Structure formats: C-alpha cells, structure tokens
N, C-alpha and C positions, 0 to 999 in steps of 0.2 A: 121738876126733873131737869138736871143739867145735861148737855150733850155728851158728857163723858160717862154717864151712867145709863144702864139699861134696866128696865123693870124686870123683876124676877117673879112675876105673877102677884100673888097676895103676900109674898114673903119679902125679905129684906132686899133692897136694891143693891146692885153690883156696880162698883166704880173702878175703872181701870186706873192703874198707877203708873207713874214715870212715863216712859215712852212706849208703853204697851198699847196695842191696837187689837180690838176684838172684831173679827170679820165673819161674815156668813158666806160660805162658798156658793157660787151660782149653781142652782139646781140643774140648769140646762147645760152645764159644762161637760156632762158625760159624753154625749154624742155631738158631732160637729158635721158641717157640710163643706165639701171642697168647693173650689171656685167653679168647677164644672157641674155642681149640683148633686154630687154623689154623697150619700150619708155615710159617715165613718163612725161606727159604733165605739163606745167607750172602751170596749174590750180589745180593740185593735192595738197591736204592739207598735210602739214608736221606737225609732232608732236611738234616741237620746232622752235626756231629761226634758220634761215639758213643764212650763210654768202655768199657773192657774190664775184666773180672775176671781175676785171676791168683792162683796159690798161691805164697806166699813159700817159697823153698828155702833161702836163706842171707841173713844180714844182717851188716853191718859193726858194729864196736864202738860207733859213735856213733849208731846208729839207735835211737830211744827208744820209738817208738809201735808198732812191728811186731816180730813174732817168727816164726821158721820155723813153717810150717803155717798161718799166717793167710791169709785171702783179702784182696786189696787191689784197689781200683778206681783205674785210671789212664788217661791219654789215650794211645792207641796211636800217635798221630802224634809223640809226644815220647819215643821209645824207642830204645835201642841194643841190637841183637840180638847174641848170641854163641852159638857152637856148642861144646858140651863133650861129648865122647864120642858124637857123633852126635845129641845132644838139643839142641833150640833153646831158649834162655833169653833173658830180657830183663833188662838192667841199668837200674835206676832210682835216682834220689836220693830220699831220704825225703820231701823237699819236693814231689816230683812225684806222690805218692800222695794221692788225694782222699778215700778212706775205707778203713777196716779192718773186716773182718767176722771175728769170732772168738768162740768160746764163753767165753773168759776175760773178755770185756767185758760179761757178763751183769748185773753190778751197776750198770753205768753206764747212764744214761738216754740211749738212742739215738734213740728215736722210730720205728725201723724194725726189723723182724725178718725175716731172710732164711731 
C-alpha cells in the first residue's frame, strides 16, 4: 500500500488524485479548555469563523507540503465530507490548508510550537 492510498476494508483501495488530501477530523475538537482551565463545550457560539485541526490520512501525488500523519489547519465551512467503511473523512485541496503541524518541520522556523 502506498502512502497516497487508504484501505477500504476488504474492498477496493482508494487513491487520492492530483492535490487532494483526505483528512480525519480530530474527535476531541468538539470541546476545548481555556487557558484558565474552563471547559468550553462544542455547542458554545463563537463570534466568527473557527478553523479546525485534522490528521492527514492520504494525499494525492501532486500535494507537496503535506504527508500522511501530519496535522493540518483548515476552514470547516469549505469541506467535502465522505464516508469510507463507516468512518467520516474530509476531502480538501492542498490550497485549502492554512497550516501544517509535523515533527519533520522541526528545522524550519515556524514561530509556533504545538
């Protein structure tokens, strides 16, 4: 199996094309904790649009900045969802990714550490 393909159970494998990225949204992204330790539920209204983190599952051959296993930041309003073997994934174009978080970026100057 190549890094750009995901297994589809006992059925045919799926391969991402072009610059498409298949991501799995973090399950813990619903509720979050403030710096003071207060738990903020997922149902709390936010004043503006909120970006979301997800883990990259598969990448197309033309995606240059992300690899499977990376965490990416994207706008959940601009997503296309797909279900594979009962699991929910999101299909993105590489240009829709705002940031990449990965250990392999350790040498680059990012300014932030997650």
